[in-house]
C-alpha positions as CSV (number, residue, x, y, z in Angstrom):
1,M,0.0,0.0,0.0
2,D,1.2,3.5,-0.8
3,T,2.7,5.1,2.3
4,G,2.7,8.7,1.3
5,T,0.4,11.4,2.6
6,L,-3.0,12.1,1.0
7,D,-4.8,15.3,0.4
8,L,-8.2,13.6,0.7
9,L,-9.5,10.3,2.0
10,A,-12.9,9.0,0.9
11,I,-14.8,6.4,3.0
12,G,-17.5,4.1,1.7
13,A,-19.4,1.3,3.3
14,H,-19.5,-0.6,0.0
15,P,-17.2,-0.7,-3.0
16,D,-19.5,1.5,-5.2
17,D,-20.6,4.1,-2.6
18,V,-18.0,6.8,-3.2
19,E,-18.3,6.5,-7.0
20,I,-22.1,7.2,-6.8
21,G,-21.8,10.3,-4.7
22,A,-18.4,11.7,-5.3
23,G,-16.8,9.9,-8.3
24,G,-16.7,13.1,-10.4
25,T,-15.2,15.1,-7.6
26,L,-12.5,12.6,-7.1
27,A,-11.7,12.5,-10.8
28,A,-11.6,16.3,-10.9
29,L,-9.3,16.5,-8.0
30,V,-6.9,13.9,-9.4
31,S,-6.8,15.8,-12.7
32,R,-5.5,18.8,-10.8
33,G,-2.7,16.8,-9.1
34,V,-4.5,16.1,-5.8
35,R,-3.6,12.9,-4.0
36,V,-6.8,11.0,-3.3
37,G,-7.3,7.7,-1.4
38,L,-10.4,5.6,-0.8
39,V,-11.2,2.9,1.7
40,D,-14.2,0.5,1.4
41,L,-15.2,-0.7,4.8
42,T,-16.7,-3.9,3.4
43,L,-16.9,-5.8,0.2
44,G,-20.7,-5.7,0.2
45,E,-21.0,-9.5,0.8
46,L,-24.8,-9.1,1.6
47,A,-25.5,-7.6,-1.9
48,S,-28.0,-9.6,-4.0
49,N,-25.4,-9.9,-6.8
50,G,-21.7,-10.2,-7.0
51,T,-19.3,-12.2,-4.9
52,P,-16.8,-10.4,-2.5
53,E,-14.0,-11.4,-4.9
54,E,-15.8,-10.0,-7.9
55,R,-16.6,-6.8,-6.1
56,Q,-12.9,-6.4,-5.0
57,R,-11.8,-6.7,-8.7
58,E,-14.5,-4.2,-9.7
59,A,-13.4,-1.7,-7.0
60,E,-9.8,-2.0,-8.2
61,Q,-10.9,-1.2,-11.8
62,A,-13.0,1.7,-10.7
63,G,-10.1,3.1,-8.7
64,R,-8.0,3.0,-11.9
65,E,-10.7,4.8,-13.8
66,L,-10.7,7.6,-11.3
67,G,-6.9,7.7,-11.0
68,L,-6.8,7.2,-7.2
69,T,-3.4,7.2,-5.4
70,V,-4.5,4.3,-3.3
71,R,-7.6,2.2,-2.7
72,W,-8.1,-0.7,-0.3
73,S,-10.7,-2.7,1.6
74,A,-10.9,-2.7,5.4
75,G,-12.2,-6.3,5.1
76,L,-15.0,-5.7,7.6
77,V,-18.2,-7.8,7.6
78,E,-21.4,-6.1,6.8
79,W,-23.2,-7.7,9.7
80,P,-22.8,-8.0,12.6
81,R,-20.8,-4.8,12.5
82,D,-17.6,-4.4,14.4
83,D,-17.3,-0.8,15.3
84,G,-14.0,-1.3,17.2
85,S,-12.2,-2.8,14.3
86,A,-13.7,-0.2,12.0
87,L,-12.5,2.7,14.2
88,D,-9.0,1.1,14.4
89,E,-8.8,0.9,10.6
90,L,-10.0,4.4,10.0
91,V,-8.0,6.1,12.8
92,G,-5.0,4.2,11.6
93,A,-5.6,5.4,8.0
94,I,-6.1,9.0,9.1
95,R,-2.8,9.0,11.1
96,R,-0.9,7.2,8.4
97,F,-2.1,9.3,5.4
98,R,-2.9,12.5,7.2
99,P,-5.5,13.8,4.8
100,G,-6.8,17.3,5.1
101,V,-10.3,16.3,4.0
102,L,-12.5,13.3,4.7
103,L,-15.5,12.3,2.6
104,A,-18.2,10.0,3.9
105,P,-21.8,9.2,3.2
106,H,-24.5,11.5,4.4
107,P,-25.6,10.5,8.0
108,G,-29.3,10.7,7.1
109,D,-28.9,8.2,4.2
110,P,-31.8,5.6,4.5
111,H,-29.4,2.7,4.0
112,P,-28.2,1.7,7.5
113,G,-24.8,0.7,6.2
114,H,-24.3,4.2,4.7
115,A,-25.4,5.9,7.9
116,W,-23.0,3.6,9.8
117,A,-20.0,4.7,7.7
118,A,-21.0,8.3,8.2
119,R,-21.0,7.9,12.0
120,L,-17.7,6.1,12.0
121,A,-16.1,8.7,9.9
122,G,-17.1,11.4,12.4
123,E,-15.8,9.4,15.3
124,A,-12.6,8.4,13.6
125,R,-11.9,12.0,12.7
126,Y,-12.3,13.1,16.3
127,L,-10.4,10.2,17.8
128,G,-7.6,10.6,15.4
129,G,-6.7,13.9,17.0
130,L,-6.6,12.6,20.6
131,T,-3.1,12.0,22.0
132,R,-4.4,9.3,24.4
133,W,-6.2,7.2,21.9
134,G,-4.6,4.3,20.0
135,E,-1.2,4.3,18.4
136,G,0.5,6.7,16.0
137,A,0.9,10.4,15.9
138,P,-2.4,12.2,16.5
139,F,-3.9,13.9,13.4
140,R,-7.4,15.3,12.7
141,P,-8.5,16.3,9.2
142,R,-9.6,19.9,8.8
143,F,-12.9,19.0,7.1
144,L,-15.5,16.2,6.9
145,L,-17.8,16.5,4.0
146,H,-20.7,14.1,3.3
147,Y,-21.7,13.0,-0.1
148,F,-25.1,11.6,-1.2
149,I,-25.9,8.0,-2.2
150,C,-29.6,7.1,-1.8
151,G,-31.0,10.0,0.1
152,E,-30.1,13.7,-0.1
153,T,-30.7,17.1,1.5
154,Y,-29.9,20.6,0.3
155,P,-26.1,20.6,-0.1
156,S,-23.7,23.0,1.7
157,L,-21.6,23.2,-1.5
158,V,-21.6,21.9,-5.0
159,I,-18.6,21.0,-7.2
160,D,-18.5,21.3,-11.0
161,V,-17.6,17.8,-12.3
162,S,-18.7,18.3,-15.9
163,H,-15.2,17.8,-17.5
164,Q,-14.6,14.6,-15.6
165,Y,-18.1,13.1,-15.8
166,G,-17.0,10.5,-18.3
167,R,-14.6,9.1,-15.7
168,K,-17.4,8.9,-13.2
169,R,-19.5,6.9,-15.7
170,A,-16.6,4.6,-16.4
171,A,-16.0,4.0,-12.6
172,L,-19.7,3.2,-12.1
173,A,-19.6,0.9,-15.1
174,A,-16.7,-1.0,-13.5
175,H,-19.2,-2.2,-10.9
176,A,-21.0,-4.4,-13.4
177,S,-22.2,-6.9,-10.8
178,Q,-24.3,-4.2,-9.2
179,F,-25.5,-2.0,-12.1
180,Q,-25.9,-4.5,-15.0
181,S,-28.6,-7.0,-15.4
182,R,-27.1,-10.4,-16.1
183,P,-28.4,-13.9,-16.9
184,G,-29.1,-15.7,-13.6
185,G,-28.7,-12.6,-11.6
186,T,-31.3,-11.2,-9.1
187,P,-33.3,-8.2,-10.3
188,T,-32.7,-5.2,-8.0
189,P,-33.5,-1.4,-8.1
190,L,-29.8,-1.0,-9.0
191,N,-29.5,-3.1,-12.1
192,T,-32.6,-1.9,-14.0
193,G,-30.8,1.3,-15.1
194,A,-33.2,3.5,-13.2
195,F,-30.8,4.1,-10.3
196,L,-28.0,5.3,-12.5
197,H,-30.4,7.4,-14.4
198,M,-31.5,9.0,-11.1
199,I,-27.9,9.7,-10.2
200,E,-27.3,11.5,-13.5
201,I,-30.6,13.5,-13.0
202,R,-29.4,14.6,-9.5
203,D,-25.9,15.6,-10.9
204,R,-27.5,17.5,-13.8
205,H,-29.9,19.2,-11.3
206,W,-27.0,20.5,-9.2
207,G,-25.1,21.4,-12.3
208,T,-28.0,23.4,-13.6
209,R,-28.1,25.3,-10.2
210,M,-24.5,26.4,-10.7
211,G,-24.7,27.0,-14.4
212,V,-22.7,23.9,-15.6
213,Q,-23.6,20.5,-17.0
214,F,-22.9,18.2,-14.0
215,A,-22.2,18.9,-10.3
216,E,-22.0,16.8,-7.1
217,G,-23.4,18.1,-3.8
218,F,-21.8,17.8,-0.4
219,W,-23.2,18.6,3.1
220,T,-21.5,19.5,6.3
221,P,-22.9,20.7,9.6
222,E,-19.8,22.9,10.1
223,P,-19.0,26.3,8.5
224,V,-17.0,26.1,5.3
225,P,-14.2,28.7,5.7
226,M,-13.6,31.0,2.8
227,L,-9.9,32.0,3.2
228,D,-9.8,34.2,0.2
229,P,-12.6,36.8,0.1
230,R,-12.1,37.2,-3.6
231,F,-14.0,34.0,-4.0
232,L,-17.2,36.1,-3.5
233,V,-16.6,38.0,-6.7
234,N,-14.6,35.7,-8.9
235,G,-16.0,32.3,-8.0
236,G,-12.6,30.9,-7.2
237,E,-11.1,31.7,-10.6
238,D,-7.6,33.0,-10.7
């Protein structure tokens, strides 16, 4: 595994979570030289389709499509959940890679696994900065942003991903066991095509709101600092 530092670490409960909510953002950051990592807490062994081994291969391919610096699976089981092992894994990753930003699912997502990952991300971020917890040098990421998978609320910020949307589509397509209907497979809301269509509608909606083709939304309960007040008048353009 890569041992360098990361600028951003994305956390997903299942191998396709981050691609759904933040795949375009990760690709856009990578295109600008940002070091991005991703950890899948589980391999989604309770999914109706796809074996854990197949989903691992799909995750690796999706990571290549996005250009990630590193991607790995924590190898946790979906149920019963082991919060202790999960926190050890996440705090260890935070202290090893020292990312300035964490991404995690929205805590109000109706899927219990997604909400679990959101809660763990918040706890791990806090615990990572405590001197008296665990091993390794304490470190706490500056920001924790939540992306949307199944549910959504009004985002705190939206990011233009129009130029990298093809890479998001390619990363999602890599998860064929989940999003493609195959002979002998179990029909699910994911593999009829309707779910991916809904994701594109959502991304087009937020894109329209900011005057671009596609955008991804993120939510945070914390204020987002604007270090350069010129952002108010130039929208972040140099």
